[in-house]
Backbone as CSV, one residue per row, in Angstrom:
resi,resn,N_x,N_y,N_z,CA_x,CA_y,CA_z,C_x,C_y,C_z
1,SER,-88.623,-26.459,-31.223,-88.761,-27.538,-30.350,-88.581,-28.720,-30.676
2,PRO,-87.679,-29.808,-29.797,-87.672,-31.081,-30.048,-88.982,-32.074,-30.689
3,LEU,-90.181,-31.323,-30.374,-91.050,-31.951,-30.714,-91.334,-32.279,-32.024
4,PHE,-90.769,-31.344,-33.026,-90.894,-31.577,-34.050,-89.742,-32.319,-35.118
5,LYS,-89.173,-33.119,-34.120,-87.661,-33.519,-34.631,-88.097,-34.557,-36.014
6,TYR,-89.389,-35.343,-35.735,-89.845,-36.318,-36.553,-90.791,-35.619,-37.793
7,LEU,-91.408,-34.472,-37.477,-92.515,-34.078,-38.282,-91.928,-33.694,-39.788
8,SER,-93.100,-34.122,-40.807,-92.832,-33.522,-42.051,-93.248,-32.044,-42.500
9,ASP,-92.756,-31.540,-43.491,-92.863,-30.180,-43.834,-93.669,-29.847,-45.090
10,PRO,-94.600,-29.574,-45.582,-95.691,-29.512,-44.448,-96.610,-30.545,-43.728
11,SER,-97.031,-30.157,-42.697,-97.675,-31.341,-42.283,-99.227,-30.987,-41.774
12,TYR,-100.222,-31.912,-41.670,-101.452,-31.630,-41.269,-101.893,-32.592,-40.078
13,VAL,-102.466,-31.735,-39.443,-103.402,-32.607,-38.108,-104.701,-32.398,-38.276
14,TYR,-105.511,-33.095,-37.383,-106.882,-33.420,-37.439,-107.666,-32.238,-36.336
15,PHE,-107.882,-31.186,-36.651,-109.069,-30.618,-35.748,-110.418,-30.738,-35.755
16,VAL,-111.220,-31.123,-34.452,-112.650,-31.611,-34.609,-113.746,-30.588,-34.116
17,HIS,-112.880,-29.690,-33.409,-113.951,-28.518,-32.627,-113.254,-27.178,-32.789
18,SER,-114.153,-26.488,-32.498,-113.908,-24.672,-32.551,-113.437,-24.216,-31.341
19,PHE,-112.905,-24.997,-30.182,-112.291,-24.084,-29.129,-110.993,-23.893,-29.284
20,LYS,-110.348,-22.863,-28.817,-109.170,-22.569,-28.764,-108.640,-21.939,-27.677
21,VAL,-107.241,-22.083,-27.368,-106.420,-21.513,-26.209,-106.357,-20.151,-26.458
22,PRO,-106.067,-19.351,-25.164,-105.906,-17.694,-25.380,-104.673,-17.675,-26.047
23,ASP,-104.501,-16.351,-26.718,-103.433,-16.042,-27.405,-102.222,-15.484,-26.487
24,ASP,-101.608,-16.427,-26.390,-100.396,-16.221,-25.419,-98.977,-16.406,-26.086
25,PRO,-98.486,-15.507,-26.581,-97.167,-15.728,-27.366,-96.014,-16.271,-26.782
26,GLY,-96.118,-16.244,-25.346,-95.231,-16.905,-24.573,-94.981,-18.345,-24.392
27,LEU,-96.541,-19.116,-25.049,-96.764,-20.458,-24.600,-97.115,-21.103,-26.053
28,ILE,-97.016,-20.172,-27.152,-97.532,-20.926,-28.059,-96.256,-21.709,-28.951
29,THR,-96.348,-22.820,-29.275,-95.029,-23.400,-29.918,-95.348,-23.811,-31.372
30,ALA,-96.676,-24.107,-31.928,-97.154,-24.018,-33.252,-98.765,-23.749,-33.100
31,SER,-99.095,-23.043,-34.342,-99.915,-22.408,-34.758,-100.474,-22.586,-36.517
32,THR,-101.565,-22.522,-36.585,-102.438,-23.110,-38.237,-103.185,-21.706,-38.203
33,GLU,-103.624,-21.583,-39.476,-104.530,-20.652,-40.315,-105.788,-21.176,-40.594
34,TYR,-106.939,-20.687,-39.912,-108.091,-21.561,-40.467,-109.220,-20.104,-40.216
35,GLY,-108.872,-19.068,-41.438,-109.581,-18.051,-41.348,-109.179,-17.028,-40.294
36,GLU,-108.374,-17.451,-38.881,-107.294,-16.466,-38.261,-106.669,-17.234,-37.669
37,THR,-105.707,-16.743,-36.947,-104.400,-17.855,-36.462,-104.845,-18.520,-34.962
38,ILE,-104.808,-19.912,-34.930,-105.337,-20.494,-34.349,-104.107,-21.254,-33.514
39,PRO,-103.920,-20.983,-32.292,-102.965,-21.827,-31.369,-103.034,-23.422,-31.981
40,ALA,-102.140,-23.820,-32.187,-101.988,-25.419,-32.305,-101.499,-26.459,-30.821
41,ILE,-100.331,-26.026,-30.476,-99.809,-26.423,-29.640,-98.970,-25.623,-28.516
42,VAL,-99.404,-25.778,-27.374,-98.840,-24.876,-26.365,-97.826,-25.632,-25.377
43,GLN,-96.902,-25.005,-24.647,-95.807,-25.420,-24.109,-95.272,-24.528,-22.991
44,LYS,-95.432,-25.070,-21.580,-94.746,-24.180,-20.673,-93.813,-25.185,-19.530
45,ASP,-93.019,-25.224,-19.481,-92.436,-25.983,-18.535,-92.222,-27.319,-18.980
46,ASN,-92.933,-28.571,-18.502,-92.721,-29.882,-18.584,-94.261,-30.397,-19.136
47,ILE,-94.941,-28.872,-19.413,-96.076,-29.056,-19.802,-96.371,-28.755,-21.416
48,THR,-97.210,-30.032,-21.870,-97.236,-29.545,-23.471,-98.941,-30.221,-23.997
49,ALA,-99.213,-29.190,-24.716,-101.127,-29.427,-24.765,-101.173,-29.342,-26.356
50,PHE,-102.126,-30.077,-26.850,-102.344,-30.154,-28.484,-103.595,-29.649,-28.220
51,GLN,-104.089,-28.604,-29.214,-105.150,-28.481,-29.541,-105.948,-29.265,-30.725
52,PHE,-105.509,-30.035,-31.037,-105.843,-31.001,-31.901,-105.864,-32.189,-31.864
53,HIS,-106.191,-33.515,-32.169,-105.985,-34.875,-32.188,-104.665,-35.513,-32.939
54,PRO,-103.791,-35.550,-32.276,-102.295,-36.025,-32.720,-102.783,-37.724,-32.922
55,GLU,-103.745,-38.299,-32.165,-104.295,-39.922,-32.358,-104.675,-40.046,-33.850
56,LYS,-105.475,-39.104,-34.175,-106.223,-38.955,-35.584,-105.611,-38.451,-36.674
57,SER,-104.332,-38.013,-36.410,-103.395,-37.576,-37.485,-102.629,-38.012,-38.477
58,ALA,-102.790,-39.049,-38.392,-102.059,-39.924,-39.121,-100.548,-39.877,-38.675
59,GLU,-99.724,-39.797,-39.956,-98.303,-39.942,-39.516,-97.795,-38.833,-38.878
60,ASP,-98.119,-37.666,-39.422,-98.001,-36.622,-38.742,-98.057,-36.736,-37.226
61,GLY,-99.209,-36.988,-36.826,-99.750,-37.354,-35.183,-98.504,-38.175,-34.804
62,LEU,-98.582,-39.513,-35.409,-97.424,-40.140,-34.905,-96.142,-39.610,-34.429
63,SER,-95.537,-38.738,-35.404,-94.098,-38.163,-35.332,-94.462,-37.030,-34.409
64,LEU,-95.345,-36.330,-34.184,-95.588,-35.620,-33.127,-95.285,-35.951,-31.266
65,LEU,-96.240,-37.593,-31.575,-96.236,-38.486,-30.413,-94.963,-38.720,-29.738
66,LYS,-93.983,-39.116,-31.168,-92.739,-39.869,-30.944,-91.761,-38.833,-30.437
67,GLY,-91.912,-37.513,-30.899,-91.159,-36.503,-30.613,-91.536,-36.079,-29.069
68,LEU,-92.981,-36.270,-28.465,-92.972,-36.056,-27.240,-92.662,-37.012,-26.328
69,LEU,-92.703,-38.269,-26.572,-92.233,-39.513,-25.799,-90.667,-39.060,-25.593
70,GLU,-89.863,-39.009,-26.380,-88.746,-38.901,-26.226,-88.060,-37.344,-25.441
71,MET,-89.226,-36.389,-25.364,-88.729,-35.301,-24.622,-89.222,-35.660,-22.986
72,MET,-90.070,-36.679,-22.881,-90.368,-37.263,-21.747,-89.430,-38.128,-21.168
73,THR,-88.502,-38.640,-21.917,-87.849,-39.698,-21.227,-86.662,-38.977,-21.091
């Protein structure tokens, strides 16, 4: 995904709750491991949703938001 254009590897983001979206492999763009696989980013058509807080994820969050902004323009 162009969303990851500026993202470092490895990258770390801030999760603060225990909610998770349903596992739909066709929608999952990124996931994380925390005792189980948790979808972290889902995308469908022109909709992108983060399961974490990019605004609280320091440089990695800013990198994702920068990639998202470029995708939108």
